N, C-alpha and C positions, 0 to 999 in steps of 0.2 A: 440713833434709832436702832434698836437690837434686830439680828436677823431674823428671817422666818424659822431659821431651825432653832435658835435660841428660843422664840416665843414659844415653841412648840415643845421643847425641852424642860423649860420652865414652867408649864402649864402641866405637863405630866409628873413633875418633878416636887410642885410647890406641895406643902404640909397639908394646904387644905384640900387638895386634888382627893377626887373621890372616883376618878376614870382609872381604870387600869390601861395599860397598852393595848390590851386585847380588844377592849372596850373601844376604843378610842379608833383603833382599825375598823370597828362596824360603824362607827360616827362618819368615819372619811368615805367608807364606801357608799353610805348611804347619800352624804353630800355630793359624790361624784354621779351618783345615779341619777338623783333629782336636776344634776346639771343637763345632764344628757336628754332627760326626759322634758323639761321644761325650759331650759336655759338660765340662764345668769339672772336676768332681772327679776323672773320669777320664784327665784332661791329665796327662802325665808328664814331667819332663824325658827319658829313656827312650825315649819313645815320640818324642817329637819328633825325638830323634838317630837312631832307628832311620827315621823315614819319611824324614829329609833326608838319611840317612848323613853323620852330623856326629857327632863324636866329643862324649860326655857332658860331658868336662870342658872342653871349648871351649865349650859353652852355659854351663856355672855359672860360667867365668871370666869371660864377656864378661856375662851378665845376672843370675849370682847366685842366682837364685830362678825357682819358675814363675811368682808372680805379677809379678815384673819383667819377665819375658818375655812376659808376657800384655800388659802394659801398653806395653811397647814395639812390640809387633805390631799393635796396637790404634791407636796414634799412628802407626806407619811406614806404615801402609796408609790413612790418612785421606784421604777422597776428596771433592770439592764435588760432589755429584749434580744438585744443582738450581740452582745460582747462575749458570749462563749462562742461563735461562729469562727472555726477556722478548720475549714476543709484541705487546706492545702494548695487550693489554687485561685483566684480571683474569681472566675465564671461560678465556680462552686460557691464560693461566698456569698455573690450577689445572690443567686439563686435559692439558697438557705434565707437569706435577707428578705426576699422578697415574699415567700411561704410565711415567715414569722409577722412581717408587717401586714401583710394582707391579713392572716388569720387574727391580728388585734384592730382591724381596721372600724369594725362596726362598733368597738369601744372608742377607739383615741380620736378618729374622725369628727362622730357629735360632739365629743368633749371639747375639741379645738374650736369646732364652730360656735360651741355655745358661751366661749371664754373668751373668743376673739376680739370683738370692738371692747367688752369690758376693759380687757388686757390693754388695750390702748390707752386706756384711761387712767390706768394706775401702773407704774414701773413694777412694783413689787410683786402685783398679780402676774404681769407678762413675765418677770424673770421665773416666778414659781412656776408657770406653765412651760417656758423654754426650758428649765432644769429638768423637770418632771419627764416632759414627751418628747423633747425633740435634741436637745444638746446630746444626752447620753447615746442616740442612735446617729447622729451626725459623728460623735467620736467615734464609733464601732465601725460605720463604713469607712470614714477615713483611715483608720488603722489597718482595712483591708486591703486599699489601694496601698499603703505604703509598704505593705508585705507584699503587695504582688511587683510593687517595683525593685524591692530589695532582692527578690527573686528573679528578676530580670524578665519577668512575663510582660511587661509594659514598660515604656521609658520612662526615666524619672522626670523628664521633662515633658512628656504629653499633655496637651493644652488641655484635654477634656477631663482629665483625672479627678481635677479640684471639684467638679460639678457632679460629680456623681450622687453624692447625698443629695445634694438639691435636687437632681432628678428624681430619685427615687422617693423620696419624703415627700417633695413638691406634688408630683401625682396623686400621690395619695389623699390630699388635701383637694387639688385639682378636680378629681374624675367627678364627686358628688354633685360641683357646681357645674360642670360642661356637661354630663349625662345623666345626673341623677341616679347615681349608683354607686356604691361603696367600690373602692378599689380593693377587690379582694385578693386572694393568693394567686388565682388562675390569672387575673388582669395582668397582676405585679409580674408574676413570671414571665410572659409573655413580653410585658413592657421591658423587661429585662434582655431579652432575647433580641428583641427586634429594634431597640432603640439603644440601651445603655450599650451593651457587648460591641456592635459594631463599631461604635463610637471609640471605644477603647481599642480597637484593632483587633478584637477576639471575635471568632466566630461562634455562630448559633450552635454550631454542631461540634464546640470545645467541650469535651468527655465530661462527665461527672466523675471526680476524685474516686 
């Protein structure tokens, strides 16, 4: 079975394709917006066509089905939110990560909620969701922790170090369910200070770099 990336690439480079990469990005953005607004079950090819003023037949010709279009949209809009962060200290890195994740929580959290149930029924959709929204951020946070271990800020065998990404990304998902509010930048920054840094042996007053 071809990978989602190869499906997307072949659709955009096919001789019969009339959709430019720029137009594809417009379609992908519309797909994700509709998912946030109404959820996966309510998303239809007809709705995407109406929102984007694109022929339904064109969508089917390029992507074949709703799941394939959603997978392509997730891959096509993948971004690296945290990979650029390197302040020189772990406390500084986690504070910046909290701000960045919090600023995007209003977009990312509804999307993950909209796709969670459907993704459990579709390995391909689950893989695309993880690769677009979760895996890059886990990798970036894990890299922050490894740099801190290499600098000697925290012990290489510190038990809680491997759970930092799960804490920071997990609370973003959990807060809407527990409190009915997004985990915004202010909330995540406080969570870093009060919950994550003490568990790593770093005090809340560790200075910014």
